[in-house]
C-alpha positions in Angstrom: -135.6 -57.9 33.0 -132.7 -59.9 33.8 -133.1 -63.4 33.4 -131.5 -66.7 34.9 -127.9 -66.5 34.8 -127.6 -63.2 33.6 -126.8 -59.7 35.5 -128.0 -56.3 34.3 -125.4 -54.0 33.5 -124.1 -51.3 31.1 -121.5 -52.0 28.7 -118.9 -49.9 30.7 -119.8 -51.5 33.9 -119.5 -55.1 32.3 -115.9 -53.9 30.9 -114.9 -52.7 34.2 -116.2 -56.1 36.2 -114.5 -58.4 33.3 -111.2 -56.6 33.7 -111.0 -57.1 37.6 -111.6 -60.8 37.1 -108.5 -61.2 34.8 -105.5 -63.2 35.9 -102.2 -63.8 34.2 -99.8 -66.8 35.2 -96.6 -68.1 34.1 -94.6 -70.9 35.9 -97.1 -71.4 38.2 -97.0 -67.6 39.4 -100.2 -65.7 39.4 -101.2 -62.2 39.4 -103.9 -60.0 38.4 -103.6 -58.9 34.6 -104.7 -55.2 35.3 -103.1 -53.6 38.6 -105.9 -50.8 38.0 -107.2 -48.2 35.3 -105.6 -44.8 34.3 -108.1 -42.2 33.1 -108.9 -38.7 32.4 -112.7 -38.1 32.0 -114.5 -36.2 29.6 -117.6 -36.5 27.5 -117.8 -39.9 26.0 -116.5 -41.5 29.2 -117.5 -39.8 32.2 -120.8 -41.1 32.2 -119.8 -44.7 30.7 -116.2 -45.8 32.4 -115.9 -43.2 34.6 -119.4 -43.9 36.3 -118.6 -47.7 36.3 -115.3 -47.0 38.0 -116.9 -45.2 40.7 -119.6 -47.6 41.1 -117.3 -50.6 42.0 -115.3 -48.2 43.9 -118.0 -47.1 46.0 -119.2 -50.9 46.4 -115.8 -52.0 47.6 -115.5 -49.5 50.1 -112.7 -47.6 48.6 -110.8 -50.6 47.8 -111.5 -52.1 44.6 -110.4 -54.6 42.2 -109.6 -52.3 39.6 -108.1 -49.3 41.4 -108.6 -45.8 39.4 -105.8 -43.3 39.0 -106.2 -39.6 37.8 -103.4 -39.0 35.5 -103.1 -35.5 34.1 -102.2 -36.0 30.5 -103.0 -39.1 28.3 -100.2 -39.7 26.4 -98.5 -39.7 29.7 -100.7 -42.2 31.7 -100.0 -44.7 28.7 -96.6 -44.2 29.4 -97.0 -44.9 33.0 -98.9 -48.2 31.8 -96.1 -49.3 29.7 -93.1 -48.8 32.4 -95.3 -50.8 34.9 -95.9 -53.6 32.6 -92.3 -53.6 31.4 -91.3 -53.7 34.9 -93.6 -56.6 35.7 -91.9 -58.5 32.5 -95.1 -58.0 30.7 -97.2 -60.2 32.9 -99.1 -57.4 34.6 -100.4 -53.8 32.9 -103.1 -51.0 33.3 -105.9 -50.1 31.5 -106.5 -46.4 30.2 -109.6 -44.7 29.3 -109.9 -41.0 27.4 -112.8 -39.2 26.4 -113.6 -38.8 22.5 -111.5 -36.6 20.3 -108.4 -35.1 21.6 -108.5 -36.9 24.9 -108.2 -40.4 23.0 -106.0 -39.2 20.3 -103.6 -38.0 22.7 -102.9 -41.6 23.6 -101.6 -42.2 20.1 -98.0 -41.5 20.9 -98.3 -44.0 24.0 -100.0 -46.5 21.8 -97.1 -46.3 19.2 -94.4 -46.5 22.0 -96.0 -49.4 23.3 -96.6 -51.5 20.1 -92.8 -50.7 19.2 -91.4 -51.9 22.4 -93.8 -55.2 22.5 -95.5 -54.2 25.6 -98.9 -55.0 26.6 -101.5 -51.8 27.5 -104.8 -51.7 27.2 -106.7 -48.5 25.7 -110.2 -47.5 25.7 -110.7 -44.4 23.9 -114.2 -43.1 23.7 -115.7 -42.7 20.4 -118.5 -40.9 18.9 -122.4 -41.8 19.1 -122.7 -45.3 17.2 -126.4 -44.6 16.5 -125.1 -41.0 15.2 -128.6 -39.6 16.3 -126.8 -36.4 17.5 -124.1 -36.2 14.7 -121.9 -34.5 14.4 -121.1 -34.4 18.0 -118.2 -32.0 19.6 -115.0 -33.2 18.5 -116.4 -35.6 16.0 -114.3 -36.1 12.8 -116.3 -36.0 9.6 -115.2 -37.3 6.1 -116.8 -37.4 2.8 -115.7 -41.1 2.1 -116.8 -42.9 5.5 -119.4 -42.4 7.7 -118.1 -45.0 10.1 -114.5 -43.4 10.1 -113.6 -41.9 13.5 -110.3 -40.3 14.9 -110.0 -43.6 16.4 -109.3 -45.1 13.4 -105.8 -44.0 13.7 -105.1 -46.4 16.5 -105.3 -49.4 14.0 -101.7 -49.0 12.3 -100.1 -48.4 16.3 -102.0 -51.2 17.8 -101.2 -54.9 17.7 -105.1 -55.6 17.7 -107.8 -53.1 17.3 -111.6 -53.5 17.8 -114.7 -50.9 17.9 -117.8 -52.2 20.1 -120.9 -50.7 18.5 -123.1 -53.2 19.8 -123.5 -54.8 23.5 -123.4 -58.3 22.0 -119.8 -57.6 20.6 -118.4 -56.8 24.1 -117.7 -60.6 24.9 -115.7 -61.5 22.0 -113.8 -57.8 21.8 -112.9 -58.5 25.6 -111.7 -62.2 25.1 -109.8 -61.2 22.0 -108.0 -58.0 23.8 -106.8 -60.3 26.5 -105.5 -63.0 24.0 -103.2 -60.6 22.6 -102.2 -58.7 25.8 -101.1 -62.1 27.1 -99.3 -63.3 24.1 -95.4 -62.9 24.5 -95.2 -62.8 20.3 -98.1 -60.2 19.6 -97.8 -58.3 22.7 -98.2 -54.2 22.3 -101.2 -52.0 22.5 -104.7 -53.2 22.6 -107.5 -50.7 21.6 -111.1 -51.0 22.2 -113.2 -47.9 20.9 -116.0 -47.5 23.0 -119.0 -45.1 21.4 -120.0 -42.9 24.6 -123.8 -44.3 23.7 -122.8 -47.6 23.9 -120.7 -47.2 27.0 -124.1 -46.2 28.7 -126.1 -49.0 27.1 -127.8 -51.7 29.5 -127.4 -55.1 28.3 -128.2 -59.0 30.2 -124.8 -60.6 30.5 -124.3 -64.2 31.2 -122.4 -64.4 34.6 -119.8 -66.6 33.2 -118.5 -63.5 31.8 -117.3 -62.0 34.9 -116.1 -65.3 36.6 -112.2 -65.2 37.3 -110.3 -66.4 34.4 -106.5 -67.1 34.1 -104.5 -66.3 30.8 -101.6 -68.8 30.9 -98.4 -66.9 29.1 -97.0 -69.7 27.3 -93.1 -70.8 27.2 -92.8 -72.5 23.7 -89.8 -74.5 23.2 -87.8 -74.4 20.1 -87.5 -77.4 18.1 -84.8 -79.6 18.7 -83.6 -79.9 15.1 -82.9 -76.4 15.1 -81.1 -76.1 18.4 -78.9 -79.1 17.1 -78.0 -77.0 14.0 -77.6 -73.6 16.1 -74.8 -75.7 18.3 -73.3 -77.2 15.3 -72.9 -73.6 13.7 -71.5 -72.3 17.0 -69.0 -75.2 17.3 -67.5 -73.7 14.3 -66.9 -70.0 15.6 -63.7 -69.2 16.6 -64.9 -65.9 17.7 -68.6 -65.9 18.9 -70.6 -63.4 20.6 -74.1 -63.0 21.9 -76.2 -60.2 21.5 -78.7 -59.9 24.6 -82.0 -58.0 23.9 -85.0 -57.3 25.9 -86.5 -60.7 25.6 -83.7 -62.0 27.8 -85.6 -60.1 30.4 -89.1 -60.6 29.5 -88.4 -64.4 29.6 -86.5 -64.1 33.1 -83.7 -65.7 31.3 -80.9 -64.2 33.1 -79.6 -67.2 34.9 -79.9 -69.0 31.7 -77.9 -66.8 29.9 -75.0 -66.8 32.4 -74.9 -70.5 32.7 -74.5 -70.7 28.9 -71.6 -68.1 28.9 -69.9 -69.6 32.1 -69.9 -72.8 30.3 -68.4 -71.7 27.1 -66.6 -68.3 27.6 -68.8 -66.7 24.7 -69.1 -62.8 25.3 -72.2 -60.8 25.7 -72.9 -57.6 24.3 -76.1 -55.7 25.1 -78.9 -53.7 23.5 -80.8 -51.1 25.2 -83.6 -53.3 26.4 -81.3 -56.3 27.2 -79.0 -53.9 29.1 -78.3 -55.9 32.7 -79.1 -59.4 31.4 -75.4 -60.1 33.0 -74.4 -58.0 36.1 -71.4 -55.7 36.2 -68.5 -57.5 36.6 -69.5 -60.7 34.9 -66.4 -62.1 32.9 -68.3 -62.2 29.6 -70.1 -58.9 30.2 -68.8 -56.6 27.4 -71.7 -54.0 27.8 -73.4 -52.1 25.2 -73.0 -52.8 21.7 -73.6 -50.7 18.8 -73.9 -47.2 18.1 -74.0 -46.4 21.7 -71.9 -49.3 22.5 -68.6 -49.7 24.7 -64.9 -49.9 22.9 -64.9 -53.6 24.4 -68.1 -55.0 22.9 -67.7 -53.1 19.4 -64.1 -54.4 19.1 -65.3 -57.7 19.8 -68.4 -57.7 17.4 -66.1 -56.2 14.5 -64.4 -59.7 14.2 -67.2 -61.7 15.6 -67.7 -64.8 13.0 -70.8 -66.1 14.7 -73.4 -63.6 16.3 -76.1 -65.4 18.6 -78.9 -62.9 19.4 -81.3 -63.5 22.2 -84.6 -61.7 22.1 -83.3 -58.7 20.2 -84.8 -57.2 17.3 -81.6 -56.1 15.9 -82.4 -52.1 15.9 -80.2 -49.7 13.9 -78.5 -48.8 17.2 -77.7 -52.5 18.1 -76.0 -53.0 14.9 -74.6 -49.3 14.3 -76.9 -49.2 11.3 -75.4 -52.9 10.3 -71.6 -51.6 10.4 -70.7 -53.2 13.8 -70.3 -56.9 12.7 -67.7 -56.6 9.9 -66.2 -60.3 9.8 -66.5 -61.3 6.2 -68.1 -64.5 6.8 -70.1 -63.6 10.0 -73.3 -65.6 10.3 -76.2 -65.0 12.8 -78.3 -67.6 14.7 -81.5 -65.8 16.5 -83.1 -67.1 19.5 -86.5 -65.5 19.6 -90.0 -66.3 20.5 -91.1 -64.1 17.2 -90.4 -65.7 14.1 -90.6 -62.2 12.7 -87.3 -61.3 14.6 -85.5 -64.4 14.5 -85.4 -64.3 10.8 -83.5 -60.9 10.5 -80.2 -61.0 9.1 -81.0 -64.3 7.4 -80.0 -66.1 10.2 -80.9 -69.2 11.2 -84.2 -68.8 13.1 -84.7 -70.6 16.3 -88.0 -69.9 17.9 -88.9 -70.5 21.3 -88.8 -68.8 24.5 -85.4 -67.4 25.5 -85.0 -69.1 28.7 -86.0 -72.6 27.3 -83.9 -71.9 24.2 -80.5 -71.1 25.9 -81.2 -74.3 28.4 -81.3 -76.5 25.4 -78.3 -74.8 23.4 -76.2 -75.0 26.5 -76.8 -78.7 26.9 -76.0 -79.0 23.0 -73.1 -77.0 23.3 -71.6 -79.2 26.2 -67.6 -79.5 25.9 -67.4 -76.5 23.6 -65.2 -73.8 24.8 -63.7 -70.5 23.3 -59.8 -70.4 23.0 -58.4 -69.3 26.6 -56.6 -66.4 24.1 -60.0 -65.3 23.4 -61.1 -64.9 27.1 -57.9 -62.9 27.9 -58.8 -60.5 25.1 -62.5 -60.1 26.6 -61.0 -59.3 29.7 -58.1 -56.6 28.4 -60.7 -54.8 26.2 -63.4 -54.7 29.2 -60.7 -53.4 31.4 -59.7 -50.7 29.3 -63.5 -49.8 29.0 -63.8 -49.9 32.8 -61.1 -47.4 33.2 -62.4 -45.0 30.7 -65.9 -45.2 32.6 -64.1 -44.6 36.0 -62.5 -41.6 34.3 -65.8 -40.3 33.3 -67.7 -40.8 36.7 -64.4 -39.0 38.3 -63.1 -36.4 35.8 -59.8 -35.0 36.5 -58.9 -31.5 37.9 -58.0 -30.7 34.1 -61.5 -31.2 33.0 -63.7 -30.1 36.2 -61.2 -26.6 36.3 -62.4 -26.0 32.6 -65.9 -26.0 33.5 -67.8 -22.8 34.3 -68.9 -22.6 38.0 -71.6 -24.9 39.2 -71.5 -27.1 36.5 -70.8 -30.9 36.2 -70.3 -33.2 33.3 -73.0 -35.8 32.5 -70.7 -38.6 33.1 -69.9 -37.4 36.3 -73.8 -37.1 37.2 -74.5 -40.5 36.3 -71.4 -41.6 38.0 -72.8 -40.1 41.4 -76.2 -41.8 40.9 -74.9 -45.1 40.1 -72.0 -44.9 43.1 -75.0 -43.6 45.6 -78.2 -45.7 45.0 -78.7 -49.1 45.8 -78.2 -51.8 43.4 -82.0 -52.8 43.3 -82.8 -49.2 42.7 -83.8 -48.4 38.9 -82.3 -45.8 36.3 -84.8 -44.5 33.9 -84.6 -42.7 30.5 -85.7 -42.4 27.1 -84.4 -39.4 25.0 -81.5 -37.1 24.2 -77.9 -37.9 25.1 -78.5 -39.5 28.1 -79.7 -43.2 26.9 -76.5 -43.4 25.1 -74.3 -42.3 28.0 -76.5 -44.9 30.4 -76.0 -47.5 27.8 -72.3 -47.1 28.1 -71.6 -46.2 31.4 -74.1 -47.3 33.9 -73.2 -50.3 35.8 -76.1 -52.7 36.2 -76.5 -54.6 39.5 -79.8 -55.7 39.3 -81.8 -57.5 36.6 -84.6 -54.8 36.8 -82.4 -51.9 37.7 -82.2 -50.4 34.2 -84.9 -49.1 32.2 -84.4 -47.3 29.2 -87.0 -46.9 26.8 -85.4 -46.7 23.4 -87.7 -48.5 20.8 -89.4 -45.4 20.5 -87.3 -43.1 22.3 -90.1 -40.9 23.3 -89.1 -37.4 25.1 -91.3 -36.9 28.1 -91.8 -40.7 28.9 -89.5 -40.2 31.7 -91.4 -38.6 34.8 -94.8 -40.9 34.1 -92.5 -43.8 33.5 -91.3 -43.3 37.0 -94.5 -43.2 38.5 -95.3 -46.6 36.5 -92.4 -48.4 37.7 -92.7 -46.9 41.5 -96.2 -48.3 41.5 -94.7 -51.7 40.3 -92.2 -52.2 43.2 -92.3 -49.6 46.0 -88.8 -51.6 47.5 -87.0 -50.0 44.9 -86.5 -46.2 44.3 -86.7 -44.9 41.0 -83.9 -42.2 39.4 -85.7 -40.6 36.3 -82.7 -39.0 34.4 -84.2 -36.5 32.1 -82.8 -33.4 30.4 -84.7 -30.1 30.3 -85.9 -30.8 26.8 -87.4 -34.0 27.8 -89.0 -32.7 31.1 -90.7 -29.7 29.3 -92.5 -32.4 26.9 -94.2 -33.9 29.9 -93.7 -32.9 33.7 -97.5 -33.1 34.4 -97.3 -36.6 36.2 -95.2 -34.8 39.1 -98.8 -34.0 40.2 -100.1 -37.5 39.9 -97.2 -38.6 41.8 -98.0 -35.6 44.6 -101.9 -36.8 44.6 -100.8 -40.2 45.0 -97.7 -39.9 47.4 -95.8 -41.8 45.1 -92.0 -41.4 45.8 -90.1 -40.8 42.5 -86.6 -39.4 42.1 -86.2 -37.2 39.2 -82.6 -35.7 38.2 -83.4 -32.7 36.1 -80.1 -32.3 33.9 -80.2 -28.6 32.6 -78.3 -28.0 29.6 -80.2 -25.5 27.9 -81.4 -27.3 24.9 -81.1 -30.6 23.2 -77.9 -32.2 23.8 -78.2 -35.1 21.7 -79.5 -33.5 18.6 -77.5 -30.8 18.9 -74.3 -32.9 18.8 -75.9 -34.6 15.8 -76.7 -31.6 14.3 -72.9 -30.5 14.5 -71.7 -34.1 13.2 -73.9 -33.7 10.0 -72.7 -30.0 9.1 -75.9 -28.4 10.5 -74.0 -26.5 12.9 -76.6 -27.2 15.9 -79.0 -25.0 14.1 -82.5 -24.9 16.4 -81.2 -27.1 19.1 -80.4 -24.6 22.2 -82.8 -22.9 24.1 -81.9 -19.0 23.4 -83.1 -15.5 22.8 -83.7 -14.3 19.2 -80.8 -11.7 18.4 -81.7 -8.2 16.2 -80.3 -10.5 13.4 -83.1 -12.6 13.4 -81.2 -15.9 14.7 -81.6 -17.9 17.6 -78.4 -17.3 18.9 -78.7 -14.9 21.8 -78.3 -15.3 25.8 -79.8 -18.5 27.3 -83.6 -18.4 28.2 -83.9 -17.4 32.0 -86.2 -20.6 32.6 -86.1 -21.8 36.0 -87.1 -25.6 36.0 -86.2 -25.8 39.5 -89.3 -23.5 40.4 -91.5 -24.9 37.8 -90.8 -28.4 39.5 -91.6 -26.8 42.8 -94.6 -25.3 41.7 -96.2 -28.6 40.8 -95.9 -30.0 44.2 -92.6 -31.4 43.9 -90.0 -31.3 46.7 -86.8 -29.8 44.7 -83.1 -29.9 45.6 -80.7 -27.6 43.5 -77.1 -28.8 43.5 -74.4 -26.7 42.0 -71.2 -29.3 42.7 -70.5 -32.9 43.1 -70.7 -32.8 47.0 -74.1 -30.9 47.0 -75.2 -33.6 44.1 -73.7 -36.4 46.3 -75.9 -35.3 49.4 -79.0 -34.5 47.4 -79.2 -38.3 46.4 -78.8 -39.3 50.0 -81.3 -36.8 51.0 -83.9 -38.2 48.6 -83.4 -41.7 49.4 -83.9 -40.9 53.1 -87.5 -39.5 51.8 -90.4 -41.1 53.2 -92.0 -43.3 50.9 -95.2 -41.8 50.9 -93.7 -38.4 50.4 -94.4 -37.6 46.8 -91.6 -36.9 44.1 -88.5 -35.5 44.7 -86.7 -33.5 42.0 -82.7 -33.1 42.0 -82.0 -30.0 39.6 -78.3 -29.9 38.3 -76.5 -28.3 35.7 -74.1 -29.6 33.1 -72.0 -28.5 30.5 -73.2 -30.0 26.9 -69.6 -29.8 25.3 -67.9 -32.3 27.7 -68.9 -35.7 26.2 -68.8 -39.3 27.4 -66.1 -42.0 26.1 -67.1 -43.1 22.6 -66.5 -46.0 20.8 -66.7 -44.2 17.4 -69.5 -46.3 16.3 -71.7 -45.0 13.7 -75.6 -44.2 13.3 -77.1 -43.8 9.8 -78.7 -40.3 9.7 -78.4 -39.1 5.9 -76.7 -36.1 5.1 -77.3 -33.5 2.6 -75.8 -34.7 -0.8 -75.6 -31.0 -2.0 -74.7 -27.7 0.0 -73.6 -24.3 0.1 -72.0 -24.9 3.6 -68.6 -26.0 4.1 -69.4 -28.0 7.2 -72.3 -30.1 5.2 -70.1 -31.0 2.3 -67.5 -32.2 4.7 -70.0 -34.1 7.0 -71.3 -35.7 3.2 -67.7 -36.9 2.7 -67.4 -38.5 6.2 -70.8 -40.0 5.8 -69.9 -41.7 2.4 -67.2 -43.6 3.9 -69.4 -44.5 6.7 -72.0 -45.7 4.1 -69.4 -47.9 2.3 -69.3 -50.1 5.4 -72.5 -51.3 5.7 -73.5 -54.7 5.4 -76.3 -56.8 4.1 -75.8 -60.0 6.3 -77.0 -62.2 3.6 -74.5 -65.1 4.4 -76.1 -68.7 3.8 -77.0 -70.2 7.5 -76.4 -73.8 6.6 -73.7 -75.1 9.0 -72.2 -77.4 6.6 -72.2 -74.5 4.0 -68.6 -72.3 4.2 -70.9 -70.3 1.9 -69.7 -67.2 0.0 -72.1 -64.7 0.9 -74.5 -62.9 -1.3 
């Protein structure tokens, strides 16, 4: 019997009602924390979360506060949620529900991707019976060392927060803890609440206060004034300072604050993958990508930088070119980051605080400081040289195009056509293969949210489901998902979801008959592109026969997408125009284009540390190891003291 001030609901019904009442707020801007719930139902959640979502949909007349979207792959729906949350600057996300066993563990890759990239997403994997009355049930893991272990324990190391609700009384505290982590800009990542199938269906009397609207404030913690002053003192000693802009610039919406700092000082900016677009293309201090996939301009400046100011970056190996890009003997690091974990990297001066607030304070503290005019001129000259290389990649010479097989384009040319024929606010999207590196170097960003490359986890198959998530987040922007044939084959399933929801996404499917990026890497490491091409097995047992007759355009068409096959630059330009003119509720458009995997984009010759076999019978591998050892010799420890008054000698 329901008592005064209580309402009787199942655990699943209470969860759905609670999630629908959660809001986030920052800078006075308030929005629902959950845009909806992705789900695939099976035993474990069909009678729990599934029934609860149905009940609220019927009660709302088809327009519930927590809308449900049927996904086709559990990993993919997490990718969609992550892309949505990233596009919303981590202020909104989705919940994802799956059945017990393989349905839930399919979300593990998505959980890892969310946590690596510090993006909030709520996972609701179904679990086996808490009562164990029917154990072992279908798809239950049995272990000899623990009766309470289930497959969902695999989420523990992949989640920023994990809980298992085995009694209804535990739900309120579990939900509140989950919301705290999801809205914490430092702790953000995958949050997993495992829900046993019998508990989901169990009724309980809940206090009505649990379901009142609750607003979670997303903080902008200021940096300590003393740390800002010390950072400014270090920068003032610099002759060749450089900023590395990371994803924190975007999540903090600190682009204007960054521009104000560099306009005042002339300090140049290199960008990580997540930070690309921190300054728009054409800004005088914008040097583009830095690191392994960097521009010649950014990496030339980085090589001689004496002070590196990292803003919202976690200094991944691609950003530092495996700790070889910053080569000045006395280089020091000043790290502005909301997470002290990242701020402390490379023994840098740790300035912990919100990126926008810290940049604003640092600009004031640097009043009157400007770099030497000759340094500004060097930046401009290096950028002009690089931009000319980009132009040649966008518009290859007749000599290059005449050498291509009929109907083939270069990957740089494809990127150029999409860049030049899309709108400034459109979003380019990618995650894995050679395309992210080429986009990092070549794409000209014209809007702060116009570049979306997932390179923390670099997950093949992210592109199509992520395109769905981005488009759901903002229907005013077209989304161009750039995906190779390898990535497409991993996860094309959410094309069907886009058809179902009438969501327009534009997928540029680049066919090069294999793994372009790993093929190139394999060759550079002396492994001769082994196992990286889609070919028939020949009589001698090797996979080096003719290309497979796989028709990916037909595959996409069979999934309900509108497909445009192109065989020339002009056809590609026309296809982009046709795709953009398609109705916003017309579903997915796939542009199929073939490229030559042996024509590369311009390179800055930066390195990435991938070990080479130390002994080998192959000449190619032995030669590669000699080159590898040379690069290893240039790796740095970055352990110089940070005291601005200490000239230091390093460690």
